[in-house]
C-alpha positions as CSV (number, residue, x, y, z in Angstrom):
1,M,24.3,-21.9,29.8
2,G,28.0,-21.5,30.1
3,T,30.5,-19.0,28.8
4,D,31.4,-20.9,25.7
5,T,29.2,-19.0,23.3
6,G,29.7,-21.6,20.6
7,N,28.1,-24.3,22.7
8,R,25.7,-22.2,24.7
9,L,22.2,-23.7,24.7
10,R,19.2,-21.4,25.2
11,R,16.1,-23.4,24.5
12,W,12.4,-23.1,25.0
13,L,9.6,-25.3,24.1
14,G,6.4,-23.3,23.9
15,V,2.8,-24.6,23.9
16,V,3.3,-28.1,22.4
17,L,0.7,-29.0,19.8
18,A,-0.1,-32.6,19.2
19,G,-0.9,-34.3,15.9
20,T,-2.9,-37.3,15.1
21,G,-0.2,-39.0,13.0
22,L,1.0,-42.5,13.9
23,L,4.4,-43.1,15.5
24,G,6.0,-44.6,12.3
25,G,8.4,-42.6,10.1
26,L,8.2,-38.8,9.9
27,A,6.0,-37.6,7.1
28,L,8.1,-35.1,5.2
29,T,5.8,-33.5,2.7
30,A,6.7,-31.0,0.0
31,P,8.3,-27.8,1.4
32,A,6.4,-24.5,1.5
33,P,7.5,-21.7,-0.8
34,A,10.7,-19.9,0.4
35,Q,8.7,-16.6,0.6
36,A,5.3,-16.8,2.4
37,A,2.7,-14.2,1.7
38,L,2.4,-11.4,4.3
39,T,-0.8,-10.7,6.2
40,G,-1.7,-8.3,9.0
41,D,0.3,-5.1,9.6
42,V,3.8,-4.0,8.5
43,T,5.6,-1.7,10.9
44,F,8.0,1.1,9.8
45,T,10.3,2.7,12.3
46,G,12.0,5.8,11.2
47,H,13.4,9.3,11.8
48,G,12.1,12.8,11.2
49,W,8.9,14.2,9.7
50,G,8.7,15.7,6.2
51,H,11.0,15.8,3.2
52,G,14.0,16.9,5.3
53,R,15.3,19.5,2.8
54,G,16.6,22.7,4.1
55,L,15.7,24.0,7.6
56,G,14.3,21.5,10.2
57,Q,11.9,23.5,12.4
58,W,12.5,21.3,15.4
59,G,16.2,21.4,14.8
60,A,16.1,25.2,14.7
61,Y,14.3,25.1,18.0
62,G,16.9,22.7,19.5
63,Y,19.8,24.9,18.3
64,A,18.1,28.1,19.6
65,V,17.0,26.8,23.0
66,N,19.6,24.2,23.9
67,S,22.7,25.6,22.1
68,G,22.0,29.3,22.2
69,W,22.3,29.9,18.5
70,G,21.1,33.0,16.8
71,Y,18.9,32.9,13.7
72,S,21.8,33.8,11.4
73,Q,23.8,30.8,12.6
74,I,20.8,28.5,12.3
75,L,20.1,29.6,8.8
76,S,23.8,29.2,7.8
77,R,23.7,25.6,9.1
78,Y,20.7,24.5,7.0
79,Y,21.1,26.7,3.9
80,G,24.8,26.3,2.9
81,G,26.0,28.5,0.0
82,T,23.6,31.3,0.7
83,T,24.0,34.9,1.9
84,Q,21.6,37.1,3.8
85,S,20.4,40.4,2.3
86,Q,17.4,42.7,2.2
87,Q,14.3,42.6,0.1
88,P,11.9,45.6,0.1
89,N,8.5,45.1,1.5
90,A,6.0,44.8,-1.3
91,P,2.6,43.1,-2.1
92,I,2.5,39.4,-2.7
93,T,-0.5,37.6,-4.3
94,V,-1.8,34.5,-2.5
95,A,-4.3,32.0,-4.0
96,L,-6.9,31.0,-1.5
97,T,-7.4,27.5,-2.8
98,G,-10.4,26.7,-0.7
99,Q,-12.3,29.2,-2.8
100,D,-11.5,27.6,-6.1
101,G,-14.5,27.6,-8.4
102,Q,-16.6,29.7,-6.0
103,D,-17.8,33.3,-6.0
104,L,-16.1,35.7,-3.6
105,L,-18.6,36.7,-0.8
106,V,-17.0,39.5,1.3
107,T,-18.0,41.9,4.0
108,S,-16.4,44.3,6.5
109,G,-17.3,46.3,9.6
110,K,-16.1,49.4,7.7
111,P,-17.0,50.7,4.2
112,F,-15.2,49.1,1.3
113,T,-15.3,49.1,-2.5
114,V,-15.7,46.3,-5.0
115,G,-14.6,47.1,-8.6
116,G,-14.8,50.8,-7.5
117,V,-18.4,50.5,-6.3
118,P,-18.9,51.6,-2.7
119,V,-20.3,49.0,-0.3
120,G,-21.5,50.1,3.2
121,A,-20.2,48.8,6.5
122,G,-21.8,45.5,7.4
123,S,-23.2,44.8,3.9
124,A,-21.9,41.9,1.8
125,A,-20.7,41.8,-1.8
126,R,-20.8,38.7,-4.0
127,V,-18.2,38.9,-6.8
128,Q,-18.2,36.6,-9.8
129,A,-15.5,36.4,-12.5
130,R,-16.7,35.3,-16.0
131,G,-15.0,33.6,-18.8
132,D,-15.6,36.5,-21.1
133,G,-13.5,38.8,-18.9
134,S,-16.4,40.6,-17.2
135,F,-17.2,40.7,-13.5
136,L,-20.6,40.6,-11.8
137,L,-21.3,42.3,-8.4
138,S,-24.3,41.5,-6.2
139,T,-24.8,43.2,-2.9
140,S,-26.9,42.3,0.2
141,Y,-27.3,43.4,3.8
142,G,-25.0,40.7,5.2
143,C,-23.3,37.3,4.5
144,G,-26.5,35.4,4.8
145,S,-28.9,38.0,3.4
146,P,-30.6,37.8,0.0
147,T,-29.3,39.8,-2.9
148,V,-30.5,43.5,-3.1
149,W,-29.1,44.5,-6.5
150,T,-26.7,43.3,-9.2
151,T,-24.4,45.1,-11.6
152,T,-21.3,44.6,-13.7
153,I,-18.0,46.0,-12.6
154,P,-14.7,46.6,-14.4
155,N,-12.6,44.4,-12.0
156,G,-13.1,41.9,-9.2
157,R,-11.1,43.8,-6.5
158,A,-12.5,44.3,-3.0
159,V,-10.6,47.1,-1.2
160,S,-11.0,48.6,2.3
161,T,-11.6,52.4,2.2
162,V,-10.6,52.8,5.8
163,A,-7.3,51.5,7.0
164,P,-8.2,48.7,9.4
165,G,-5.0,48.5,11.3
166,D,-5.2,45.4,13.6
167,D,-9.0,45.6,14.1
168,L,-10.3,42.3,12.7
169,R,-13.8,43.7,12.4
170,S,-12.5,46.4,10.1
171,M,-10.7,44.1,7.8
172,L,-12.1,42.4,4.7
173,T,-13.9,39.3,5.8
174,L,-14.5,36.2,3.6
175,C,-17.9,34.8,4.3
176,A,-17.4,31.0,4.2
177,T,-19.7,28.1,5.2
178,G,-19.7,27.8,9.0
179,A,-17.1,30.5,9.5
180,T,-15.8,33.9,8.6
181,K,-12.1,34.6,7.7
182,Q,-10.4,38.0,8.1
183,Y,-7.6,39.1,5.8
184,R,-5.3,42.0,5.6
185,G,-4.9,43.7,2.2
186,E,-7.2,43.1,-0.8
187,L,-9.4,40.2,-1.9
188,S,-10.2,39.7,-5.6
189,V,-11.4,37.2,-8.1
190,V,-9.9,36.3,-11.4
191,W,-10.7,33.9,-14.3
192,D,-7.7,31.7,-15.0
193,G,-9.0,30.3,-18.3
194,S,-10.9,27.4,-16.7
195,A,-12.3,28.5,-13.4
196,Q,-12.8,31.3,-11.0
197,R,-10.0,31.9,-8.4
198,T,-9.8,34.0,-5.3
199,V,-6.6,36.0,-4.5
200,N,-5.4,37.8,-1.4
201,T,-3.0,40.7,-2.3
202,V,-1.1,41.6,0.9
203,A,2.2,43.2,1.9
204,M,4.8,40.6,2.5
205,E,5.5,41.5,6.1
206,D,1.7,41.3,6.8
207,Y,1.5,38.0,4.9
208,L,4.2,36.5,7.1
209,R,2.1,37.3,10.2
210,G,-0.4,34.7,9.0
211,V,2.3,32.2,7.9
212,V,4.9,31.9,10.7
213,P,2.5,30.9,13.5
214,R,1.0,28.3,11.2
215,E,4.4,26.8,10.4
216,S,6.1,27.0,13.8
217,P,4.5,27.2,17.3
218,A,4.4,30.8,18.5
219,S,5.0,29.4,22.0
220,W,8.6,28.6,21.1
221,G,9.3,32.4,21.5
222,D,9.0,31.9,25.3
223,A,11.1,28.8,25.5
224,G,14.6,28.8,27.0
225,G,14.1,32.1,28.7
226,G,13.2,33.7,25.4
227,R,16.0,32.0,23.3
228,G,13.3,30.2,21.3
229,I,12.5,33.5,19.5
230,E,15.6,32.8,17.3
231,A,13.9,29.7,15.9
232,L,10.9,31.8,15.0
233,K,13.2,34.3,13.4
234,S,14.8,31.5,11.3
235,Q,11.3,30.5,10.3
236,A,10.4,34.1,9.3
237,V,13.4,34.4,7.0
238,A,12.8,31.0,5.5
239,A,9.2,31.7,4.9
240,R,9.9,35.2,3.4
241,S,12.6,33.8,1.1
242,Y,10.4,30.9,0.0
243,A,7.5,33.1,-0.8
244,W,9.6,35.6,-2.8
245,A,11.1,32.7,-4.8
246,E,7.7,31.3,-5.7
247,A,6.1,31.8,-9.1
248,R,3.1,29.5,-9.2
249,W,0.8,31.2,-11.7
250,N,0.6,34.5,-13.6
251,W,-2.4,35.5,-11.4
252,A,-0.9,34.4,-8.0
253,K,2.6,34.1,-6.8
254,T,2.0,31.5,-4.1
255,C,-0.9,29.6,-2.4
256,D,-2.2,29.1,1.2
257,T,-1.7,25.3,1.7
258,T,1.2,23.0,2.5
259,S,1.8,22.8,-1.2
260,C,3.3,26.3,-0.7
261,Q,3.1,27.6,2.8
262,V,0.2,27.4,5.2
263,Y,-1.5,30.8,5.4
264,L,-4.9,31.4,7.1
265,G,-5.0,35.2,7.1
266,A,-5.3,37.4,10.2
267,G,-8.3,35.8,11.9
268,T,-11.2,33.3,12.0
269,N,-14.6,34.3,13.3
270,Y,-12.9,37.5,14.5
271,G,-10.5,35.6,16.7
272,A,-6.9,36.5,16.0
273,L,-4.6,34.0,14.3
274,E,-1.5,36.2,14.5
275,D,0.6,36.2,17.6
276,R,2.8,38.8,19.4
277,R,5.8,36.4,19.5
278,T,5.8,35.5,15.8
279,D,5.1,39.2,15.0
280,A,8.2,40.1,17.0
281,A,10.3,37.5,15.0
282,I,9.0,38.9,11.7
283,A,9.7,42.5,12.8
284,G,13.2,41.5,14.1
285,T,14.1,40.1,10.7
286,A,12.2,42.6,8.5
287,G,13.1,42.2,4.9
288,V,15.8,39.6,5.4
289,V,16.1,37.0,2.7
290,L,18.6,34.4,1.5
291,R,20.2,34.7,-1.9
292,N,22.3,32.3,-4.0
293,S,25.7,33.2,-5.6
294,S,23.8,34.7,-8.5
295,G,21.9,37.1,-6.3
296,A,18.5,35.4,-6.7
297,V,16.3,34.8,-3.7
298,V,16.4,31.1,-3.0
299,R,13.4,28.7,-2.5
300,T,14.2,27.9,1.1
301,E,12.3,24.7,1.7
302,F,11.8,23.5,5.3
303,S,10.1,20.7,7.1
304,S,9.1,19.8,10.6
305,S,11.9,17.4,11.6
306,T,15.0,16.2,9.7
307,G,15.5,13.1,12.0
308,G,19.2,14.1,12.5
309,W,20.4,14.7,9.0
310,T,19.0,16.9,6.3
311,A,18.3,15.3,2.9
312,G,20.5,17.5,0.7
313,G,19.5,18.6,-2.7
314,T,19.6,22.4,-3.4
315,F,21.5,22.8,-0.1
316,P,24.2,20.5,1.2
317,A,23.2,17.7,3.5
318,V,24.3,18.4,7.1
319,Q,24.0,16.7,10.4
320,D,21.2,18.2,12.5
321,D,22.1,17.8,16.2
322,G,19.3,20.3,17.1
323,D,16.7,17.7,15.9
324,S,17.3,15.7,19.1
325,A,14.7,18.0,20.6
326,S,12.1,16.8,18.1
327,P,9.2,14.5,19.2
328,H,9.4,13.1,15.6
329,H,13.2,12.4,15.8
330,D,12.2,8.7,16.1
331,W,8.8,7.3,15.1
332,T,6.9,4.1,14.4
333,Q,4.0,3.7,12.0
334,V,1.9,0.6,11.2
335,V,0.5,0.0,7.7
336,P,-1.7,-2.9,6.7
337,S,0.0,-5.2,4.2
338,T,-3.1,-5.0,2.0
339,T,-2.6,-1.2,1.8
340,I,0.9,-1.6,0.6
341,A,0.0,-4.3,-1.9
342,N,-2.8,-2.1,-3.3
343,A,-0.7,1.0,-3.4
344,F,1.8,-0.6,-5.7
345,G,-0.3,-3.2,-7.5
346,V,1.8,-6.2,-6.6
347,G,-0.9,-8.7,-5.9
348,T,-0.5,-10.2,-2.4
349,L,2.4,-8.7,-0.5
350,V,5.5,-11.0,0.0
351,D,8.2,-8.6,1.2
352,V,9.2,-4.9,1.6
353,R,13.0,-4.8,0.9
354,V,15.1,-1.7,1.2
355,T,17.9,-2.0,-1.4
356,A,19.7,1.4,-1.3
357,R,20.2,4.4,1.2
358,N,22.0,7.7,1.1
359,G,24.5,6.7,3.8
360,L,23.8,9.6,6.1
361,G,22.8,8.8,9.7
362,A,21.4,5.9,11.6
363,D,20.3,2.7,9.8
364,G,22.2,3.8,6.7
365,G,20.2,7.0,6.2
366,R,17.3,7.8,4.0
367,V,15.9,5.2,1.7
368,T,16.7,5.9,-2.0
369,K,15.4,2.6,-3.3
370,V,13.0,0.0,-2.0
371,D,11.5,-3.1,-3.6
372,V,7.9,-4.0,-2.9
373,V,7.6,-7.7,-3.6
374,G,4.3,-9.3,-4.4
375,T,2.9,-12.5,-5.8
376,T,2.4,-10.9,-9.3
377,K,5.4,-8.6,-9.6
378,T,8.1,-6.6,-7.8
379,V,7.9,-2.8,-8.0
380,S,11.0,-0.7,-7.2
381,V,10.4,2.9,-6.0
382,T,12.2,5.6,-4.2
383,G,11.9,6.1,-0.4
384,A,10.2,9.4,-1.1
385,T,7.5,7.6,-3.2
386,M,7.0,5.1,-0.5
387,R,6.6,7.9,2.0
388,T,3.9,9.7,0.0
389,Q,2.1,6.6,-1.1
390,L,1.8,5.2,2.4
391,G,1.6,8.4,4.4
392,L,4.9,7.7,6.3
393,K,6.4,10.6,8.2
394,S,9.6,10.5,6.2
395,D,11.7,8.6,3.7
396,W,14.2,7.6,6.4
397,F,12.8,4.3,7.7
398,V,13.5,0.7,8.5
399,V,10.9,-2.0,7.6
400,S,10.8,-3.6,11.0
401,A,7.7,-5.8,10.8
402,V,7.1,-8.2,7.9
403,P,4.8,-11.0,9.3
404,V,4.3,-14.2,7.4
405,A,0.8,-15.4,6.8
406,A,-1.1,-17.2,9.5
407,P,-2.7,-20.6,8.9
408,T,-5.6,-22.2,10.9
409,P,-4.5,-22.9,14.5
410,P,-3.5,-26.5,15.1
411,A,-4.7,-28.8,17.8
412,D,-4.4,-28.7,21.6
413,P,-1.2,-29.4,23.6
414,T,-0.1,-32.9,24.4
415,G,2.6,-35.5,23.6
416,P,5.5,-37.3,25.2
417,T,7.8,-38.2,22.3
418,V,10.4,-35.8,20.8
419,Y,11.9,-36.3,17.3
420,R,15.1,-34.5,16.8
421,A,16.2,-33.3,13.3
422,S,19.7,-33.9,12.1
423,K,19.8,-30.6,10.2
424,N,17.8,-27.4,9.6
425,A,17.0,-28.4,6.0
426,A,14.7,-30.5,4.0
427,G,15.5,-34.2,4.1
428,A,16.7,-34.2,7.7
429,S,16.8,-37.6,9.5
430,A,15.0,-38.0,12.8
431,T,16.1,-39.4,16.2
432,A,13.2,-40.3,18.6
433,V,13.4,-39.9,22.4
434,G,10.3,-40.9,24.4
435,F,10.0,-38.9,27.7
436,G,7.0,-38.2,30.0
437,D,3.3,-39.0,29.8
438,T,0.4,-37.8,27.7
439,G,-0.5,-34.3,28.8
440,D,3.0,-33.3,29.8
441,I,4.6,-30.2,28.3
442,P,8.1,-31.0,26.9
443,L,11.2,-28.8,27.2
444,T,14.6,-29.3,25.8
445,C,17.6,-27.6,27.6
446,D,21.1,-28.3,28.8
447,W,20.4,-29.3,32.4
448,N,23.9,-30.4,33.5
449,G,26.1,-28.0,31.5
450,D,27.6,-30.6,29.2
451,G,26.7,-28.7,26.0
452,V,23.9,-31.1,24.9
453,S,20.2,-30.4,25.0
454,T,18.1,-33.2,26.6
455,A,14.5,-33.7,27.3
456,G,12.3,-32.7,30.2
457,V,8.6,-32.2,30.9
458,F,6.4,-30.0,33.0
459,R,3.5,-31.8,34.7
460,N,1.0,-29.8,36.8
461,G,3.6,-27.9,38.8
462,V,6.3,-30.5,38.7
463,F,9.4,-30.5,36.5
464,L,10.9,-34.0,35.5
465,L,14.2,-33.6,33.7
466,G,16.5,-36.1,32.0
467,N,20.1,-36.0,31.0
468,G,19.8,-38.1,27.9
469,G,17.7,-41.2,28.6
470,S,14.0,-41.7,28.7
471,T,13.6,-41.5,32.5
472,A,13.9,-38.5,34.8
473,D,17.2,-37.8,36.6
474,V,15.8,-34.8,38.4
475,S,12.3,-34.0,39.6
476,F,11.1,-31.1,41.7
477,G,8.1,-28.9,42.3
478,F,8.0,-25.3,41.0
479,G,4.9,-23.5,39.7
480,E,1.4,-24.8,39.5
481,K,-1.0,-26.4,37.1
482,G,-1.8,-24.2,34.1
483,D,1.5,-22.3,34.2
484,Q,3.7,-22.1,31.0
485,P,7.1,-23.6,31.6
486,V,10.4,-22.1,30.3
487,C,14.1,-22.9,30.7
488,G,17.3,-20.9,30.3
489,D,20.6,-19.9,31.9
490,W,19.3,-16.9,34.0
491,D,22.6,-16.5,36.0
492,G,25.2,-17.2,33.3
493,N,26.7,-20.3,35.1
494,G,26.5,-22.5,32.0
495,K,23.6,-24.6,33.2
496,D,19.9,-24.2,32.3
497,T,17.3,-23.9,35.0
498,V,13.5,-23.4,34.8
499,G,10.8,-20.8,35.2
500,V,7.1,-20.4,34.8
501,Y,4.8,-17.8,33.3
502,R,1.4,-17.0,34.8
503,N,-1.0,-14.2,33.9
504,G,1.7,-11.9,32.7
505,M,4.1,-12.7,35.6
506,V,7.5,-14.4,35.1
507,Y,8.9,-16.6,37.9
508,L,12.5,-17.8,37.5
509,R,14.7,-20.3,39.5
510,N,18.5,-20.5,39.5
511,S,18.6,-24.1,40.6
512,L,16.8,-27.4,39.7
513,T,15.2,-27.6,43.2
514,T,11.9,-26.8,44.8
515,G,11.7,-23.3,46.3
516,V,10.5,-19.8,45.8
517,A,11.4,-17.8,42.7
518,D,14.8,-16.2,42.7
519,G,13.4,-13.5,40.4
520,Q,10.0,-12.5,39.4
521,Y,8.6,-9.6,37.4
522,A,5.7,-8.6,35.1
523,F,6.3,-8.8,31.4
524,G,3.8,-9.1,28.6
525,A,0.2,-9.8,29.3
526,P,-2.1,-12.7,30.1
527,G,-2.5,-14.9,27.0
528,D,1.0,-14.3,25.8
529,T,3.4,-17.2,25.2
530,L,6.8,-17.1,26.9
531,V,10.1,-17.6,25.1
532,A,13.7,-17.3,26.2
533,G,17.2,-16.9,24.7
534,D,20.5,-15.0,24.8
535,W,19.6,-12.3,22.3
536,N,22.8,-10.3,22.6
537,R,25.5,-12.9,23.3
538,D,26.2,-11.7,26.9
539,G,26.0,-15.2,28.4
540,Y,22.6,-14.6,30.1
541,D,19.3,-15.8,28.9
542,T,16.4,-13.4,29.1
543,V,12.8,-13.8,28.3
544,G,10.4,-12.6,25.6
545,V,6.8,-13.1,24.8
546,W,5.0,-14.1,21.6
547,R,1.7,-12.4,20.9
548,A,-0.3,-13.1,17.8
549,G,2.6,-12.9,15.4
550,V,4.9,-10.5,17.3
551,F,8.0,-11.3,19.4
552,Y,8.7,-8.9,22.2
553,L,12.2,-9.5,23.6
554,T,13.9,-8.1,26.7
555,Q,17.6,-8.1,27.4
556,S,17.3,-7.8,31.1
557,N,15.9,-10.0,33.9
558,L,16.4,-7.1,36.3
559,R,14.6,-4.2,34.6
560,P,12.7,-5.9,31.9
561,T,11.4,-3.7,29.1
562,T,10.8,-4.5,25.4
563,D,14.2,-3.9,23.8
564,V,13.3,-5.6,20.5
565,A,9.9,-6.1,18.8
566,V,9.9,-8.4,15.8
567,W,6.8,-9.0,13.6
568,Y,7.2,-12.5,12.3
569,G,4.6,-15.2,11.8
570,G,0.9,-15.2,12.5
571,P,-1.4,-15.9,15.4
572,G,-1.8,-19.6,14.7
573,D,1.9,-20.3,14.4
574,L,4.2,-22.0,17.0
575,P,7.1,-19.8,18.2
576,L,10.5,-21.2,18.9
577,V,14.0,-19.9,19.6
578,G,17.5,-21.3,18.8
579,D,21.0,-20.5,17.7
580,W,20.5,-21.7,14.2
581,D,23.8,-20.5,12.7
582,G,26.0,-21.4,15.7
583,N,27.2,-17.8,16.4
584,G,26.2,-17.8,20.0
585,S,23.2,-15.6,19.6
586,D,19.6,-16.9,19.8
587,T,17.2,-15.9,17.1
588,I,13.5,-16.5,16.4
589,G,11.5,-19.0,14.3
590,I,8.0,-20.3,13.8
591,R,6.4,-23.6,12.8
592,R,3.4,-23.6,10.6
593,G,1.8,-26.9,9.7
594,N,4.7,-29.2,9.2
595,T,7.1,-26.4,8.0
596,F,9.7,-24.4,10.0
597,F,10.5,-20.8,9.1
598,L,13.7,-19.7,10.8
599,R,15.5,-16.3,11.0
600,D,19.2,-15.8,11.6
601,T,18.6,-12.3,13.0
602,N,16.0,-10.9,15.4
603,A,14.6,-8.7,12.8
604,T,11.6,-8.8,10.6
605,G,12.0,-10.3,7.1
606,V,11.5,-13.4,5.1
607,A,12.8,-16.7,6.5
608,D,16.5,-17.5,6.1
609,R,15.7,-21.2,6.4
610,V,12.4,-22.9,5.3
611,F,12.0,-26.7,5.4
612,P,9.5,-29.3,6.4
613,F,9.9,-31.7,9.3
614,G,7.4,-33.8,11.1
615,D,3.6,-33.8,10.8
616,A,1.3,-30.8,10.7
617,G,-0.1,-31.5,14.2
618,D,3.3,-31.8,15.9
619,G,4.7,-29.4,18.5
620,A,8.0,-27.5,18.0
621,V,11.2,-27.9,20.0
622,A,14.9,-26.9,19.4
623,G,18.3,-27.7,20.9
624,A,21.9,-28.7,20.3
625,W,21.5,-32.4,20.0
626,V,25.2,-32.9,19.5
627,K,27.9,-31.2,21.6
628,G,29.4,-28.2,19.7
629,S,26.8,-28.1,17.1
630,A,24.4,-25.3,16.2
631,D,20.8,-25.7,17.3
632,T,18.5,-27.7,15.2
633,V,14.7,-28.2,15.4
634,G,12.6,-31.1,16.6
635,V,9.0,-32.0,17.0
636,S,6.9,-33.5,19.8
637,R,4.3,-36.1,19.2
638,R,2.1,-38.4,21.1
639,Y,1.5,-42.1,20.2
């Protein structure tokens, strides 16, 4: 297609759909709305997992294993403005939230007391806190046994009378439905004014043994020849500082879920939940906490993956090169458009439009403001709100798939006449060129390199091409009946040649002659529709496929992989490609009914150009009908 990017013509005519309108003048009916409603799925591509504030767990791993950093250096990276110091080991109170509103049913393989009342090894005690401040104790011969006797007790504390050490069967065991849970320290119940709560009172260093392996994989301690232990040490200090800085309730300092830190105790069904590697990381940082300039222990938030930049806030935002090790460094999530519309109450979804970012990292950084546009209203929210409402991995994302609604599929392919539009706007005049016979599949490309797109057809394995008139100047066999035809400048010599698509295989020719394919490869899948264009202005046309509202584009005819995926249109639309703004780069479009929706970039979004041209049953073509012009659309129609 030539080296003059301003005149380069990269066309394709897809499956051509015929209408039943008469030849006469083109029926230009009222244009569709500039913004079409969205249906199907919306795709978000982004970076990181979690809120991104403070330490990134995967980043700590990357710094430790790949860069050889120690835990002190890692912590200094994420928690700027803090200093490391000691905090004595002491008990911390942890709310066991899964027990809210329930009696405490506890047992142990060794004797224990509840409210000062002795309970024998293997027996169970049910403890109830009452609104009047009293406590009721019922005992039985085991977790599932009936009550033997009941009495009131002065407090709701269950305490081991024999130090259990690391023996799970000697620890206090919570009898829960379908499982037992073993805890170090004490278990107790309290009445908080509205409901009964269960609390585990445990020494901080023992508490951390149940936290660190839940927050970071213990296996990291073996990674990098043991260097990964520094990531676990970083986690231990962050978890210790976070817990000491907590002050959730007057009856419990912290909780056992992701709302605080995940804590499951020492074991489940007498299987250990603690790990030697995280135990070593805790012991290796015993008592170490982070303090601010006032000397207070700081609430050291952390998340799985920062995506490459921390979010800032309490601690300065910093670039996180260690996060390149994260499997969540880049991600893609698909959300139904109806889910988005319902989450924000905007009626039918029209667009998801990011309007502000924090400027840190790829794509402009984390989203600080996004507009959810619907048929009834527009709602502006933060990226963090979008993340929590839709369950996205982070607030650092790009809305990369905004499909327009799909109409009823039009008729079957046929038609020998092309009507070329004078402009990509409403009110365009039409020039008609008859070429080919009924049943042919039209194409419009620059066959002779003169900068003007002219007609051609594919007929049962034969290409018939014209250089401006209504008769063929070139004809040759390539492909077979049932193939999809395509045209483009595959070798960058300024002239378009042809190709065919068959059952997911692409076959390309570099000359307008009969012969075997000069290049062939698999791309897409049977049932896809082939397109072609110069997506990156390198002078070479490459292919793409259209599949039910998604363009999958490759930038190489040598090693074809999907380089760009764009959600645009719906399953019943007609895809087309052209250089609509004359900048030398081909972009996508669709035709729906009698209306064209064209994009000036190969990215999801609402149409940059929306206008009617032709009749609803016409097929869609595109080309530079005048030398030196940008591409404009056309339609194909039978008599």
